[in-house]
C-alpha positions in Angstrom: -232.4 140.9 -133.9 -233.7 137.5 -135.1 -233.5 135.2 -132.1 -234.0 132.2 -134.4 -230.9 132.7 -136.4 -227.9 130.7 -135.3 -224.6 130.4 -137.2 -223.4 127.1 -138.5 -219.9 125.8 -139.2 -219.0 126.9 -142.7 -216.7 123.9 -143.2 -219.7 121.6 -142.5 -221.7 123.5 -145.2 -218.9 123.2 -147.7 -218.8 119.4 -147.1 -222.6 119.4 -147.6 -222.4 121.3 -150.9 -219.6 119.0 -152.2 -221.5 115.8 -151.2 -219.1 114.8 -148.5 -221.4 114.8 -145.4 -222.5 111.8 -143.4 -226.3 111.2 -142.7 -225.8 112.6 -139.2 -224.2 115.8 -140.6 -227.0 116.2 -143.1 -229.6 115.9 -140.4 -227.8 118.6 -138.4 -227.9 121.0 -141.3 -231.6 120.3 -142.0 -232.4 121.0 -138.4 -230.5 124.3 -138.5 -232.3 125.4 -141.7 -235.7 124.6 -140.2 -235.1 126.7 -137.1 -235.8 130.1 -138.9 -236.3 131.9 -142.1 -233.1 133.7 -141.5 -231.2 130.4 -141.5 -232.9 129.4 -144.6 -231.9 132.6 -146.4 -228.3 132.3 -145.2 -228.2 128.7 -146.6 -229.6 129.9 -150.0 -227.0 132.7 -150.2 -224.1 130.4 -149.4 -225.4 127.8 -151.8 -225.4 130.4 -154.6 -221.8 131.4 -153.7 -220.8 127.7 -153.8 -222.5 127.2 -157.1 -220.6 130.1 -158.6 -217.3 128.8 -157.2 -218.1 125.3 -158.5 -218.4 126.8 -162.0 -215.2 128.8 -161.8 -213.1 126.7 -159.4 -211.3 124.8 -162.1 -210.4 127.9 -164.1 -206.7 128.9 -163.9 -207.7 132.5 -164.6 -210.2 133.1 -161.8 -209.6 136.4 -159.9 -210.7 135.6 -156.3 -210.3 139.3 -155.2 -212.7 140.5 -157.9 -215.1 137.7 -157.1 -215.3 138.7 -153.4 -215.5 142.4 -154.2 -218.4 141.7 -156.5 -220.3 139.8 -153.8 -219.5 142.3 -151.1 -220.7 145.2 -153.2 -223.8 143.3 -154.1 -224.7 142.3 -150.5 -223.2 144.9 -148.2 -222.8 148.3 -149.9 -225.6 150.9 -150.1 -226.0 154.5 -151.4 -227.2 157.7 -149.7 -227.4 160.4 -152.4 -224.5 160.1 -154.7 -221.9 158.6 -152.3 -221.5 155.3 -150.4 -221.6 156.0 -146.7 -220.5 153.4 -144.2 -221.2 153.6 -140.5 -218.9 151.9 -138.0 -221.4 149.1 -137.8 -221.3 148.7 -141.5 -217.5 148.6 -141.6 -217.6 145.9 -139.0 -220.2 144.0 -141.0 -218.1 144.3 -144.2 -214.9 143.2 -142.4 -216.8 140.2 -141.0 -218.1 139.4 -144.5 -214.6 139.6 -146.0 -213.3 137.1 -143.4 -216.3 134.9 -143.8 -216.1 134.8 -147.6 -212.4 134.3 -147.6 -212.8 131.3 -145.3 -215.5 129.9 -147.5 -213.2 130.4 -150.6 -210.4 128.5 -149.0 -212.6 125.6 -147.8 -214.4 125.5 -151.1 -211.3 125.4 -153.2 -209.9 122.7 -150.9 -212.9 120.5 -151.5 -213.0 121.2 -155.2 -209.4 120.3 -155.8 -209.1 117.3 -153.4 -210.7 113.9 -152.8 -211.4 112.7 -149.3 -211.9 109.1 -148.1 -212.9 108.5 -144.4 -213.6 105.3 -142.5 -215.7 105.0 -139.3 -215.7 102.7 -136.3 -215.0 99.0 -137.1 -214.9 99.8 -140.8 -212.1 99.3 -143.4 -212.2 100.3 -147.0 -209.9 99.9 -150.1 -209.4 102.5 -152.7 -207.5 102.6 -156.0 -205.6 105.8 -156.8 -205.3 107.2 -160.3 -201.7 105.8 -160.7 -202.9 102.2 -160.0 -201.7 102.2 -156.4 -204.0 100.7 -153.8 -204.7 101.9 -150.2 -206.6 100.0 -147.6 -207.8 102.3 -144.7 -208.3 101.0 -141.2 -211.1 102.3 -138.9 -211.1 106.0 -137.9 -208.7 106.9 -140.8 -208.7 109.4 -143.5 -206.7 110.0 -146.7 -206.7 113.1 -148.9 -205.2 113.5 -152.3 -205.4 115.9 -155.2 -207.8 115.5 -158.1 -204.7 116.0 -160.2 -202.9 113.1 -158.5 -200.3 111.4 -160.7 -200.1 114.2 -163.2 -197.3 116.1 -161.6 -197.1 114.6 -158.1 -198.1 111.5 -156.1 -198.8 113.1 -152.7 -201.4 111.9 -150.2 -202.2 113.1 -146.6 -203.0 110.4 -144.0 -204.5 110.4 -140.6 -204.9 107.0 -138.9 -203.7 103.7 -140.3 -203.4 102.3 -143.9 -201.7 99.6 -145.9 -200.2 100.9 -149.1 -199.5 98.9 -152.3 -197.6 101.6 -154.3 -197.1 101.1 -158.0 -193.6 101.8 -159.1 -192.9 105.1 -160.9 -189.3 106.2 -161.0 -190.3 109.6 -162.3 -192.7 110.5 -159.5 -192.0 109.5 -155.9 -195.0 108.6 -153.8 -195.1 110.8 -150.7 -197.3 110.5 -147.6 -197.5 113.4 -145.3 -198.7 113.5 -141.7 -198.6 116.5 -139.3 -195.1 115.7 -138.1 -193.4 113.5 -140.6 -193.2 112.3 -144.3 -192.8 109.0 -146.0 -191.3 108.7 -149.4 -191.2 105.6 -151.7 -191.0 104.7 -155.4 -192.9 101.4 -155.3 -193.4 99.0 -152.4 -195.8 97.4 -149.9 -196.0 98.8 -146.4 -198.2 99.6 -143.4 -198.4 103.1 -141.8 -199.8 103.8 -138.4 -200.2 107.5 -137.6 -203.2 108.1 -135.3 -203.5 111.6 -133.9 -203.7 110.4 -130.3 -200.5 108.3 -130.6 -197.1 109.8 -129.8 -195.5 107.6 -132.6 -195.7 107.2 -136.4 -194.9 103.6 -137.4 -194.0 102.3 -140.9 -193.6 98.5 -141.3 -192.3 97.3 -144.6 -193.6 94.2 -146.3 -191.7 94.6 -149.6 -189.3 97.2 -151.1 -187.8 100.2 -149.4 -189.4 103.2 -147.5 -187.9 106.5 -146.3 -189.2 108.1 -143.1 -188.2 111.5 -141.9 -189.3 114.4 -139.8 -191.2 116.9 -141.9 -188.8 119.1 -144.0 -185.7 117.3 -142.6 -185.2 114.8 -145.4 -181.4 114.8 -144.8 -182.1 112.9 -141.5 -184.2 110.2 -143.2 -184.2 106.6 -142.0 -184.6 103.9 -144.7 -186.4 100.7 -143.8 -186.5 97.6 -146.0 -188.5 94.3 -146.0 -189.0 93.0 -142.5 -188.0 96.3 -140.8 -190.0 99.0 -139.0 -189.2 102.7 -138.8 -190.7 104.7 -135.9 -190.9 108.5 -135.6 -191.2 109.6 -131.9 -193.3 112.8 -131.9 -192.1 113.8 -128.5 -188.4 113.3 -128.9 -188.6 114.2 -132.7 -186.3 111.3 -133.7 -186.6 108.4 -136.2 -185.4 104.9 -135.2 -185.3 101.6 -137.1 -185.8 98.1 -135.7 -186.5 94.6 -137.0 -190.3 94.0 -137.1 -191.1 91.4 -134.4 -194.9 91.9 -134.6 -196.5 89.1 -136.6 -199.9 90.8 -136.4 -199.1 94.2 -137.8 -201.5 93.5 -140.7 -204.1 91.6 -138.8 -206.6 94.5 -138.9 -206.6 94.0 -142.7 -206.1 90.2 -143.1 -208.0 89.1 -140.0 -205.2 86.6 -139.4 -203.9 86.5 -135.8 -200.9 84.5 -134.7 -199.9 84.2 -131.0 -196.8 82.3 -129.9 -196.6 82.0 -126.1 -197.7 85.6 -125.8 -198.8 87.1 -122.4 -202.6 87.6 -122.1 -202.1 91.4 -121.8 -200.4 91.5 -125.2 -203.1 89.2 -126.6 -205.9 91.4 -125.3 -204.2 94.5 -126.7 -203.8 93.0 -130.2 -207.4 91.6 -130.3 -208.7 94.9 -129.1 -206.9 96.8 -131.9 -208.0 94.4 -134.6 -211.7 94.3 -133.6 -211.8 97.9 -132.4 -212.9 97.0 -128.8 -211.4 97.8 -125.5 -210.4 94.6 -123.6 -209.3 94.9 -120.0 -207.7 92.3 -117.6 -209.7 92.4 -114.3 -206.5 91.6 -112.3 -202.8 91.5 -112.8 -202.5 87.8 -112.1 -204.1 87.1 -115.5 -201.0 88.3 -117.2 -199.2 85.1 -116.1 -201.4 83.3 -118.7 -199.9 82.8 -122.1 -201.5 81.8 -125.4 -200.2 79.9 -128.5 -202.8 79.7 -131.3 -203.8 81.0 -134.6 -207.0 82.6 -135.8 -208.0 83.1 -139.5 -210.9 85.4 -140.4 -212.8 84.6 -137.2 -215.3 87.0 -135.6 -214.7 88.5 -132.2 -217.1 86.2 -130.4 -215.4 83.1 -131.7 -212.0 84.5 -130.6 -213.2 85.3 -127.1 -214.8 81.8 -126.7 -211.4 80.3 -127.6 -209.7 82.4 -124.9 -212.4 81.5 -122.4 -212.1 77.8 -122.9 -208.3 77.6 -123.4 -207.3 79.7 -120.4 -210.3 79.0 -118.1 -211.2 82.6 -117.7 -214.5 84.5 -117.6 -215.5 87.1 -120.1 -218.0 89.9 -119.4 -219.0 93.0 -121.3 -220.0 96.2 -119.5 -220.6 99.5 -121.2 -218.8 98.5 -124.4 -215.7 97.3 -122.5 -214.8 93.6 -122.4 -213.4 92.4 -119.1 -211.3 89.2 -118.7 -211.4 87.8 -115.2 -210.1 84.6 -113.5 -207.6 83.2 -111.0 -204.6 83.4 -113.3 -202.3 80.7 -114.7 -199.6 80.2 -112.1 
């Protein structure tokens, strides 16, 4: 047994071979390769398999079964005399290899046929889709779409938050899928909030018309129009529609904040979401404070200084958490 050999996540390697890894992930792979010659050999073998799939992945006539059989026979079979003899250990090894190669094939084909866009902490990014539609991703968000997007469908998969500017196409509906729900439009402007940790999926419409429904239950769709918000409750599995009363639903994108006699707890929550920081009231009495003001493209320090001087509160930062303290505003 080679004590230096340790397995690595095959999905991570697939990301690496397709050029989708972050600097941190690249460093992790390099460390793993350097640990032993066995790891280095395993990496080279998987790279050869990936290169072969990259050459054949776009072919419509590729026979996956034959491809895996070829590799299994090449790597795992052996002859004793005129017959192939497999011990129990060899059978187990072959079974494991089949599962491993099948997993690699699924992951590889997924990466070959789709495009991925991710954002990190305090980062937003705008992308243009092949049909001319635009998507702006908020922090900690991801969008996946087919490399054949707009040819026979306009489907994307979203995790996190994004603002969509969908180009109208009456022939192809624009469909956004999440784990629990789907959104369908023809052409419109709207914001989608669908973070994994949240128990709700929210769609706020700026222009046009949006359909929101539980996955595979299109007959129960709820249609929201300009100025409305549709919300899917993941726990209750229902979709409801309301008038949008949140002036700051796009503040993460525009950096424009408007407060109109809002309680400090609400102000802190909104600022925290926009600037991706956790802001906590040190005591309940501070929620009696209200704020009426407007910020346009200001950095977080400027916003906090305005709060501090306007409401006569003290602001402290400890372990990446911002604390607001004071006597309150009775």
